[in-house]
Every structure is written in C-alpha cells, then in structure tokens.
C-alpha positions in Angstrom: -6.6 5.8 40.6 -6.0 8.4 43.3 -8.4 11.3 43.4 -7.2 14.8 43.0 -5.2 16.1 46.0 -7.4 19.1 46.1 -10.8 17.5 45.7 -12.1 19.4 48.7 -11.0 22.7 47.2 -12.6 21.8 43.9 -15.9 21.0 45.6 -15.7 24.5 47.2 -15.2 25.7 43.6 -11.6 26.8 44.3 -10.0 25.2 41.3 -6.3 26.0 41.5 -4.6 22.7 40.9 -1.3 22.1 42.6 -1.0 18.6 41.2 -2.7 16.1 38.9 -3.7 12.6 39.9 -0.9 10.1 40.4 0.7 9.1 37.1 -0.8 11.9 35.1 2.0 14.2 33.8 1.0 17.8 33.3 3.0 18.0 30.1 0.8 15.4 28.5 -2.5 16.8 29.8 -4.7 19.4 28.2 -6.8 21.2 30.8 -9.9 23.3 29.8 -12.8 24.8 31.5 -16.2 23.2 31.1 -18.3 25.8 29.3 -21.6 24.8 30.8 -20.3 24.5 34.3 -20.7 21.8 37.0 -22.5 18.6 36.0 -25.5 18.1 38.3 -25.6 14.4 37.3 -21.9 13.6 36.8 -22.1 9.9 36.3 -24.9 10.2 33.7 -23.5 10.1 30.1 -26.7 9.2 28.3 -26.9 12.1 25.9 -29.7 10.4 24.0 -32.1 10.8 26.9 -31.4 14.1 28.5 -28.9 17.0 28.9 -25.8 15.6 30.6 -23.3 18.5 30.2 -22.1 16.9 27.0 -19.4 19.5 26.4 -17.3 18.0 29.3 -15.9 15.5 26.8 -18.9 13.5 25.7 -19.5 15.2 22.4 -16.0 16.5 22.0 -13.9 13.4 22.9 -16.0 10.3 23.5 -18.6 10.2 20.6 -18.3 10.5 16.9 -21.2 11.6 14.6 -21.9 10.4 11.1 -21.0 13.8 9.8 -19.7 17.0 11.4 -19.7 20.6 10.2 -16.4 22.4 10.2 -17.6 26.0 10.0 -14.1 27.5 10.1 -13.5 26.0 6.6 -17.1 25.5 5.5 -16.5 21.8 4.9 -18.4 18.7 6.1 -16.4 16.0 7.8 -17.3 12.4 7.0 -16.8 10.8 10.4 -18.6 7.6 11.0 -20.0 8.0 7.5 -17.8 7.0 4.6 -19.4 9.5 2.3 -22.3 11.9 1.9 -25.9 10.6 1.9 -27.5 9.4 -1.3 -31.2 10.3 -1.8 -33.7 8.9 -4.3 -35.1 11.4 -6.8 -38.3 11.8 -4.9 -36.5 12.3 -1.6 -38.4 9.5 0.1 -35.4 7.2 0.4 -31.8 7.8 1.6 -28.8 5.6 1.9 -25.9 6.0 4.4 -22.5 4.4 3.7 -20.6 3.9 6.9 -16.8 4.0 7.6 -15.2 0.6 7.9 -12.7 -0.4 10.6 -14.2 1.7 13.4 -14.5 0.2 16.9 -16.3 1.1 20.1 -13.9 1.8 22.9 -14.7 -1.6 24.5 -13.5 -3.4 21.4 -16.8 -4.1 19.6 -17.0 -3.1 15.9 -19.2 -0.2 14.8 -21.6 -1.4 12.1 -24.9 -0.7 10.4 -26.6 -2.6 13.3 -25.7 0.3 15.6 -27.3 2.9 13.3 -30.4 0.7 12.8 -30.8 0.0 16.5 -30.4 3.7 17.3 -33.3 4.6 15.0 -35.5 1.8 16.3 -34.9 2.6 19.9 -35.3 6.4 19.6 -38.4 5.9 17.4 -40.2 3.7 20.0 -39.1 5.7 23.1 -40.9 9.0 23.6 -38.7 11.3 25.5 -35.4 10.4 23.7 -33.8 13.1 21.6 -34.9 13.1 17.9 -37.8 10.8 18.7 -40.2 13.0 16.6 -37.8 13.2 13.7 -37.3 9.4 13.6 -41.0 8.9 13.4 -40.5 9.9 9.7 -38.8 6.5 9.1 -41.2 3.8 7.9 -38.6 1.2 7.0 -34.9 0.5 7.5 -33.0 -1.9 5.3 -29.6 -3.3 6.1 -27.9 -3.6 2.7 -24.6 -4.9 4.3 -22.6 -4.3 7.5 -21.7 -0.8 6.4 -24.7 0.3 4.3 -28.2 1.4 5.6 -31.2 2.5 3.6 -34.1 4.5 5.1 -37.6 4.8 3.6 -39.4 7.9 4.8 -43.1 8.8 5.2 -42.8 11.8 3.0 -40.1 13.5 1.0 -37.4 15.0 3.2 -34.1 16.0 1.7 -32.9 17.0 5.1 -33.2 13.7 6.9 -29.4 13.2 7.1 -29.0 16.5 8.8 -30.4 15.1 12.0 -27.1 13.1 12.1 -25.0 16.1 11.2 -23.1 17.4 14.2 -22.3 21.0 15.0 -23.3 20.9 18.7 -26.3 18.7 18.5 -27.0 15.7 16.4 -28.4 12.1 16.6 -25.1 10.3 17.3 -25.2 6.5 16.9 -25.4 4.7 20.2 -23.8 1.2 21.0 -26.4 -1.5 20.3 -24.5 -4.1 22.3 -24.9 -1.8 25.4 -28.4 -0.4 25.1 -30.1 -3.7 24.0 -29.4 -5.0 27.6 -31.1 -2.0 29.2 -34.7 -2.0 30.5 -35.3 1.7 30.4 -33.1 3.8 28.1 -34.5 7.0 29.6 -33.2 6.3 33.1 -30.0 4.4 32.0 -26.9 6.4 33.0 -24.5 4.9 30.4 -21.7 4.7 32.9 -19.0 4.0 32.3 -19.6 5.1 28.8 -18.2 3.6 25.6 -17.7 5.6 22.4 -16.2 5.7 18.9 -14.2 8.8 19.6 -10.5 8.9 20.4 -10.7 9.2 24.2 -12.2 7.1 27.0 -13.4 8.1 30.4 -10.6 7.9 33.0 -12.3 9.4 36.1 -15.1 11.7 37.1 -15.6 13.9 40.2 -18.7 12.7 42.0 -19.5 16.4 42.7 -19.6 17.1 39.0 -16.6 19.6 39.0 -14.3 17.7 36.7 -14.1 14.9 34.1 -10.8 13.3 33.1 -10.3 11.5 29.7 -7.5 9.3 28.4 -6.5 8.8 24.8 -7.4 5.4 23.6 -4.6 3.0 23.0 -6.3 2.0 19.7 -7.0 5.6 18.6 -6.2 4.4 15.0 -9.6 2.6 15.1 -11.5 5.9 15.4 -12.6 8.4 12.7 -10.4 11.0 14.3 -7.3 8.8 14.1 -8.1 7.7 10.6 -8.7 11.3 9.3 -6.1 13.3 11.3 -3.7 11.1 13.2 -3.0 10.8 16.9 -4.5 13.4 19.2 -1.4 14.9 20.9 -2.6 15.2 24.6 -2.6 11.8 26.3 -5.1 13.2 28.8 -7.8 15.8 28.7 -9.3 17.3 31.8 -12.5 19.3 31.7 -13.1 21.3 34.9 -15.9 23.6 36.1 -13.3 26.2 37.0 -15.2 28.5 39.2 -15.2 32.3 38.9 -13.4 34.2 36.3 -10.9 35.3 39.0 -10.1 31.7 39.8 -9.6 30.9 36.1 -7.2 33.8 35.7 -5.2 32.5 38.7 -5.2 29.0 37.2 -3.9 30.4 33.9 -1.3 32.4 35.7 0.0 29.2 37.2 -0.2 27.4 33.8 -2.9 25.1 35.2 -5.5 25.9 32.6 -4.7 25.6 28.9 -8.0 27.0 27.5 -10.8 29.0 29.0 -13.9 31.0 28.0 -13.5 34.3 29.8 -15.0 37.8 30.0 -13.3 40.6 28.2 -11.9 42.0 31.5 -10.8 38.5 32.5 -9.0 38.0 29.1 -7.1 41.3 29.5 -6.2 40.4 33.1 -4.7 37.1 31.8 -2.7 39.0 29.1 -1.2 41.1 31.9 -0.1 38.1 33.9 0.7 35.4 31.3 3.1 36.2 28.5 2.3 32.9 26.8 -1.5 33.6 26.6 -3.4 34.7 23.5 -6.9 35.0 22.1 -8.4 34.0 18.8 -7.6 37.5 17.4 -4.5 39.2 18.7 -6.1 42.6 18.7 -9.5 44.2 19.4 -12.2 42.9 19.3 -10.2 39.7 20.1 -13.4 37.6 20.1 -14.3 34.8 17.7 -16.6 36.3 15.1 -17.0 33.2 12.9 -19.2 31.4 15.5 -22.4 30.3 13.8 -24.6 31.1 16.9 -26.8 34.0 17.7 -27.1 34.8 21.4 -30.0 36.6 23.1 -33.2 35.9 25.1 -35.9 33.3 24.8 -39.5 34.0 25.9 -41.7 31.1 27.1 -44.7 31.8 24.9 -46.6 29.0 26.8 -47.0 31.3 29.8 -48.5 34.7 30.2 -47.8 37.5 29.3 -45.1 36.2 27.0 -47.7 34.6 24.8 -48.5 38.1 23.6 -46.5 39.4 20.6 -47.0 43.0 21.8 -45.4 42.2 25.1 -42.4 40.6 23.5 -41.9 43.6 21.3 -42.3 46.0 24.2 -39.5 44.2 26.0 -37.4 44.4 22.9 -37.9 48.2 22.5 -37.1 48.7 26.2 -33.5 47.7 25.4 -30.8 50.2 24.5 -28.6 47.8 22.6 -25.4 49.9 22.7 -25.6 50.2 26.4 -26.6 46.5 26.6 -23.5 45.4 24.5 -21.2 47.6 26.6 -22.5 46.0 29.8 -22.2 42.5 28.4 -18.9 42.5 26.5 -17.4 46.0 26.5 -18.8 46.5 23.0 -16.7 43.7 21.5 -19.6 42.1 19.7 -21.4 42.0 16.3 -25.0 43.0 16.6 -27.7 41.1 14.7 -31.3 42.1 14.4 -32.3 38.8 12.9 -32.2 35.3 14.3 -28.9 34.2 12.8 -25.4 35.4 13.4 -24.1 37.9 10.9 -20.9 36.0 9.9 -19.6 37.2 6.5 -21.6 34.5 4.6 -24.9 35.1 6.4 -24.4 38.9 6.2 -24.1 38.7 2.4 -26.7 36.0 1.8 -29.4 37.1 4.2 -28.9 40.4 5.9 -28.2 42.4 2.7 -31.3 40.9 1.1 -33.4 41.9 4.2 -32.0 45.4 4.8 -34.7 47.2 2.9 -37.5 45.1 4.5 -36.1 45.7 8.0 -36.0 49.5 7.4 -39.6 49.5 6.3 -41.0 46.9 8.8 -43.7 48.3 11.0 -45.4 47.2 14.2 -49.0 48.0 15.0 -49.5 50.3 18.1 -53.3 50.3 17.8 -55.6 53.2 16.9 -54.3 53.2 13.4 -50.7 54.0 14.5 -47.7 52.2 13.1 -44.0 52.4 14.2 -40.9 51.5 12.3 -38.6 49.9 15.0 -35.4 49.3 13.0 -32.4 51.4 13.8 -29.7 51.1 11.0 -27.2 53.2 13.0 -26.8 50.9 16.0 -23.6 49.3 14.8 -22.1 52.7 14.0 -22.9 53.9 17.5 -21.3 50.9 19.0 -18.1 51.5 17.0 -18.0 55.1 18.3 -18.0 53.8 21.8 -15.1 51.5 21.0 -13.2 54.4 19.4 -13.7 56.5 22.5 -12.3 53.6 24.6 -9.1 53.8 22.5 -9.6 50.6 20.6 -8.6 50.3 17.0 -11.8 50.7 14.9 -12.1 50.5 11.1 -12.6 53.8 9.3 -14.6 52.3 6.4 -18.4 52.5 7.2 -19.0 49.2 5.4 -16.4 47.5 7.4 -17.8 49.0 10.6 -21.2 47.5 9.8 -19.6 44.0 9.3 -17.5 44.2 12.5 -20.0 45.8 14.8 -23.2 44.9 13.1 -25.4 46.9 10.6 -28.2 47.9 13.0 -30.6 46.7 15.6 -33.9 47.7 17.1 -34.6 51.2 18.4 -34.4 52.1 22.0 -38.0 53.4 22.3 -39.4 53.1 25.8 -42.2 55.4 25.0 -43.4 53.0 22.2 -42.9 50.0 24.5 -45.2 51.8 27.0 -47.8 52.3 24.3 -47.8 48.6 23.5 -48.2 47.5 27.1 -51.0 50.0 27.8 -52.7 48.8 24.7 -52.8 45.4 26.3 -54.0 46.4 29.8 -50.7 47.0 31.6 -50.3 50.1 33.7 -47.8 51.7 36.0 -48.1 52.2 39.8 -47.5 55.5 41.5 -43.7 54.7 41.6 -43.5 54.0 37.9 -43.3 50.2 38.3 -45.3 48.1 35.8 -48.4 46.2 36.8 -49.8 43.2 35.0 -53.3 43.6 33.5 -54.7 41.9 36.7 -53.1 44.7 38.8 -50.4 42.6 40.4 -46.7 43.7 40.1 -44.9 42.5 37.0 -42.0 40.3 38.0 -39.7 38.6 35.5 -37.2 35.9 36.3 -34.5 35.3 33.8 -32.7 31.9 34.1 -29.1 31.6 32.9 -26.0 29.6 33.3 -23.6 29.8 36.4 -20.6 30.6 34.1 -19.9 34.3 34.3 -17.9 34.3 31.1 -20.7 32.7 29.0 -22.6 35.0 26.6 -25.8 33.4 28.1 -24.8 34.8 31.5 -23.8 38.2 30.1 -27.1 38.5 28.2 -29.1 37.8 31.4 -27.6 40.6 33.4 -27.6 43.1 30.6 -31.3 42.4 30.0 -32.1 42.6 33.7 -30.5 46.0 33.9 -32.4 47.3 30.8 -35.8 46.0 32.0 -35.2 47.3 35.5 -34.6 50.7 34.1 -37.9 50.4 32.3 -39.7 49.8 35.5 -40.0 46.0 35.7 -39.0 43.9 38.8 -36.4 41.5 37.3 -34.5 38.7 39.0 -31.7 36.7 37.4 -31.5 33.0 38.5 -28.2 31.3 37.8 -28.5 27.5 37.6 -26.6 24.5 36.5 -30.0 23.2 35.2 -30.4 25.9 32.6 -30.7 23.5 29.6 -33.0 21.1 31.5 -35.3 23.8 32.7 -35.5 25.3 29.2 -36.2 22.0 27.6 -39.0 21.4 30.1 -40.4 24.9 29.8 -39.8 25.7 33.5 -39.0 29.4 33.0 -40.4 32.8 32.0 -37.3 34.1 30.1 -34.2 32.1 29.4 -30.9 33.0 27.9 -30.8 29.9 25.8 -30.5 31.0 22.2 -33.5 32.6 20.6 -33.2 30.2 17.6 -31.2 27.1 16.8 -27.8 27.8 15.3 -27.4 27.4 11.5 -24.9 24.9 10.3 -22.3 27.5 9.6 -21.9 26.5 6.0 -24.2 27.0 3.0 -27.5 28.8 2.5 -29.8 26.3 4.2 -31.8 27.7 7.2 -33.5 24.3 7.9 -31.7 23.8 11.2 -32.8 27.2 12.4 -36.4 26.9 11.4 -37.3 23.3 11.7 -37.6 23.3 15.6 -40.5 25.7 15.2 -42.6 23.0 13.4 -46.0 22.6 15.1 -45.6 18.8 15.1 -42.8 19.2 17.7 -44.5 21.7 20.0 -44.2 20.5 23.6 -46.4 21.2 26.6 -44.7 22.5 29.8 -43.1 19.6 31.5 -42.3 17.8 28.2 -39.0 18.0 26.3 -39.1 20.7 23.6 -36.7 20.6 20.7 -33.6 22.6 21.2 -34.0 25.8 19.3 -37.6 26.2 20.3 -37.7 26.2 24.1 -39.9 29.2 23.5 -42.7 26.8 22.4 -43.7 29.1 19.6 -45.3 27.8 16.4 -47.1 29.4 13.5 -48.9 27.8 10.5 -46.9 30.0 8.1 -43.7 28.7 9.5 -44.9 25.1 9.1 -45.3 25.8 5.3 -41.9 27.2 5.0 -40.3 24.2 6.8 -42.2 21.8 4.6 -41.0 23.6 1.5 -37.4 23.5 2.7 -37.7 19.7 3.2 -38.3 19.2 -0.5 -35.9 21.8 -1.8 -32.6 20.5 -3.1 -29.5 21.4 -1.1 -28.1 22.7 -4.4 -30.9 25.1 -5.1 -29.2 28.1 -3.4 -31.7 30.7 -4.7 -34.8 29.0 -3.3 -33.0 28.1 -0.1 -32.2 31.8 0.5 -35.7 32.9 -0.3 -37.3 30.4 2.0 -34.8 31.2 4.7 -35.6 34.9 4.4 -39.4 34.1 4.7 -38.7 32.3 7.9 -36.4 35.0 9.3 -39.0 37.7 8.6 -41.6 35.7 10.4 -39.4 35.4 13.5 -38.7 39.1 13.5 -42.4 40.0 13.2 -43.4 37.6 16.0 -40.2 37.9 18.1 -40.6 34.7 20.2 -37.0 35.4 21.3 -34.8 38.4 21.0 -31.5 38.1 19.0 -28.8 40.4 20.4 -25.4 39.6 19.0 -23.2 36.9 17.4 -21.7 34.6 19.9 -18.6 36.5 21.0 -16.2 33.8 21.9 -13.7 35.1 24.3 -11.5 32.1 24.1 -8.1 32.4 25.7 -5.3 29.9 25.3 -2.1 29.5 27.2 0.7 28.3 24.9 3.0 27.2 27.8 2.4 23.5 27.3 0.6 23.4 23.8 0.9 25.5 20.7 -0.5 25.7 17.2 -4.0 26.7 18.2 -6.4 27.5 15.4 -6.4 31.3 15.7 -7.7 33.8 13.2 -4.3 33.7 11.3 -4.3 29.8 11.3 -7.9 28.9 10.9 -7.7 25.2 10.3 -10.5 24.4 12.7 -13.1 25.9 14.9 -11.4 27.2 18.0 -13.5 25.9 20.9 -12.6 23.0 23.2 -16.3 22.5 24.1 -17.4 21.8 20.5 -17.7 18.4 18.9 -14.8 19.4 16.5 -12.4 19.6 19.4 -11.3 16.0 18.9 -10.3 17.0 15.3 -8.2 19.9 16.5 -6.2 17.8 19.0 -4.0 16.0 16.4 -2.7 19.4 15.3 -1.6 20.8 18.7 2.1 20.8 19.3 3.6 20.0 22.7 6.3 22.4 23.9 8.0 19.8 26.0 7.9 21.9 29.1 7.5 20.0 32.4 
C-alpha cells in the first residue's frame, strides 16, 4: 500500500492531510488524534510487556477484554466472556465462561486455551503486566473449550477485575502466536492479531500514525456479535501535532475527533459549523469521566519521601488560579483521589465532608492547621460568571458542577512545613534543600498540549515558581514508561488509579498501593502507584476489600472512605480536578456521536469502548 503523500510533513509534525493512501476513501474513514501522542516504538504492539501507546487502536480496535465497563450507562459489557464470573462461597475459586464463536483476526478460534496460556505466561514472566496479580493463581482447570476455573492462594472476590477493561486490564493474548516466542518481553507482536473488529492496515515508521481496517469477518468478534458492524471501514489514529494544527485539520474536515484545549475548541466552533463538543454549552467538557487528574510524587526519591514536603507543595497551590490557567475554569475540583462524578459525590464526598472540614496537619511545636477550603468551588464559579459563562444559581448545583472545595492556598503554612524539615530560603527568596543546594523540581508530562496531564504540569509549574522553587517541565513521549520505571521527581500521571466508574467499589483505586507490588526505581510499578508509596494501614484495607462481597455496598463504601482518608493524610499525589474531556467532533462525515443528550456510550475515541461506539455512528454520505 502506498504511504501517505504527506509523510514528510507528518514527520515534521505538520499533519494537514491533503489525501489518504491510495484506495482509502475519506467518506469511509474515521480520523482521530492519538491522545498520548507519537509512538516512540511504532511497530511494537505487545501491550502485555510494556507501554506501547495502546490508545492508537490497540485497546480500542484490535483487542477485546473479557469484560468492559461502560461508565456512561453504569453497565458491564460481557465481551470475550459469555457471562459474569462465578465465585465459590469462600472466594478461593472462580469460574469464567467464555463467548463461543470468536476468532482471532488470523482465523484461529479464541478458546479457553488462550486464557490459560495468558495466565501461565504472565505468571512465570516477571516484568509482564499483571505478573504479581497472577501469582495468586495456584491452579487452572480447563472444564471445556469455553470454561476455565481458577483456584487462588487466598480469598479474593476481585480476581476477575484484573480482566475488566476500562483503560487497563489483562486482555487474553493469542496462545498460537506467543507460544512460538523465545522472549515475550522483547517480542514486538508485529503484525498484531486480535479479537477486536479491526486489523492493522499500516503504520508510520516514525510513530505519527496508525491505520486500521475493519475485519471482513467482523461478525466473529464480540463487537460484531453485540452491536453489529462498525460503520467506518477504516480508522486512522494520528499524532496530530499542535492544537493549532488540529484546528486547521478540523477546518478542512480532515479530523473527525480530537482532544483540544478550551481555546482550541472555541476556535474550531468559529471555523467549523459541523463541529460540536460533548456538551453544547459551558462548561462543554465531559464530566462523567471516571478519572482524577493531578500530580504524582516519586516517594522513592528525596525530598518527596517526606509527607510534610508533599503537603507544603499542595498548600502552595491556589487552585482557582490553577484551574483557570489549566482549563479556563471549566473543571470540577476534587480534594480526594477520585473524580466527583454524581455517583462518587453522593457515595463518598458527602460522607467525607465533615471529616475534610476537621482534618488537621501537624505543623510542629504543638501547632495544627485545618487545610480544607469548602469555598473553592464557589470561587471558581464566580470566575466563570465574570467571564460571562452561564453558571447555575443554586449553591448545591454549583458545588456539583465546579466542585465542593479543595485545599487552602496557604503559602505561609507551606513555608512553616518546609522550615520544620530543614529547608530555608536564600537572599532572593528561592528555596534551598536541607543540604543548602537550590531546590529544583522537574515535572514530566505528555507532549500533547490538550491533555489534562500537560495542562496540570504547566499550572503546577507556575504555582511552585511563584512560591520560590526552580521548576522545569519536561514534555516527553515516554511519560508512561518513565513513570512506570520511577525515572522522575514529579509526574502528571494520575495521583491514583481510576475507579471503575460504576458501583461503590474502590478496589481498583486502592489495590495498586499494596506493599506486595512496590517496585524499586528501574522496575515496573503498577499503574496507579507510580509514586511507589505504600502503608501498612492501606494493606489492611485492601485485604478487607478482597473478601468483601461486591453486593455489600455499605462495607464497600466504608472501606473505600478509609482508604481515601489515608491518601489525603499522606498525599502521595495531589488530586486536582475531574478529567475535563474537551472532546470535539466534526459531524461532516459522521453523526450520532454519544453527546450528553445521547449518552449511549462513553465519548472518547481513545478508550477501549470506542469499538462499541463505532456501530452506532451514521455516515453522512459526503465525499
């Protein structure tokens, strides 16, 4: 197949497509930006061994999980699984029933052998994702070609959740491919095969784009069986350069979906009359996203191993100014390590409100300080009102839209905490470490200017510079890899793993902090704890969650609150605001996107659920 006519321009990050490859009609192609940017290793599709920019079509088109969370509806999708897991009464055994009739894209049937081999390979190969979790398996029994039973070392009613996808899961790998590989950690899995509805068509060797084609046998995939044929014949993911370049691409109808900045979104609206966002009015952004954004401290390196230092950096942030700098105030603040979606606001925040108001930190010398500011959301709403945006008048609604509160901007208290630990200022007011050397912080973040990770980085940099710290922001395509390996001081990877988005169970948020998973610098840490922070009290909470029934809502909430309180007290990472998804769609070629008024699916093209959205899109017929 011919390469893009503008490959040179793409490599220069000028991604305005005048044409598609030969034989690829634009009217049959869905083009989206790659959220995590250019793939540094573009021909590596081995998601089981390392980070390979899986949102460029790997998790969202190529692979199917056993189960997938659809947080827009609060339902669980049975994908490669035929039904939910069945546990024994003592939670030491669990049975998976698999969907019949599914085939890998190379024509080999998907069976129980693939699931069994996945566990066996991951379990024996240190360094593969979910290696530690699969060590819980002591025996696997193949009941038949579509039924597998696991025996566990100890009770764990959450074992199946390692296979539950919502951006991150142990997805079954193809036994017939990996059993021929000597080293699964260095294997590129190229060209890849999958159980999803698309197969790889072509990939840019520079990592700027990945092109997928709908399988001719899409009926033999879970997506096809559940929802029908995905409408686009082709899907192109592209690292589409700067926000300005994405705006120009949308203006030329050469980009159907993009994650933009607020300013970028408004610029598109001015130029493209077929463009829209998830909401049609302010704050426009997706507020159902089950992710909390913010900052992650590497607690394995000094001075971030010190709780007082972490709290000082928190209190050096004026969150209203921070939110304005990051997203023009179109965010929902959260003082706790989960997003304040309606469900989590009701289940967790309201039960923690009194505790947050009375929570104290120790300043030394018998002095205490209450850091919580319950007015932060209201102050953010006042800013939006002054900007002329439509803001609710009901105080309770303001708290839900803009957040109930956050941590006080208290640079004087932050100073006391640092001085207590041997820090001091030089004659110019710049902070010095306890050893007398200048305090320099490097924040690592993504290269995508529209990503909340990027926006958090520069907002934090400005806040800490104002406080007297020398801060550098390093943008890198290797953000996830560096975080996983602990090669950073402060990262804008999330300060905690995302909850599932449905139900009261905080297991997914808290389990990465288990001491058993703690990794040294240079080793792969579990996603959700790149901070490398652990605590014996958290271990006990996690162990209790493992043996708590998923139907025991009251105890799940109580245990979740215990864990969230501990994260607040220790602050290994700073939660800032719900993921503000500035998703913009151009309806020139495709319509029926899942906006706020038509919320049949999560709205992102980079999520695993994207493949389940595609059958519902409607082509306009425009050429």
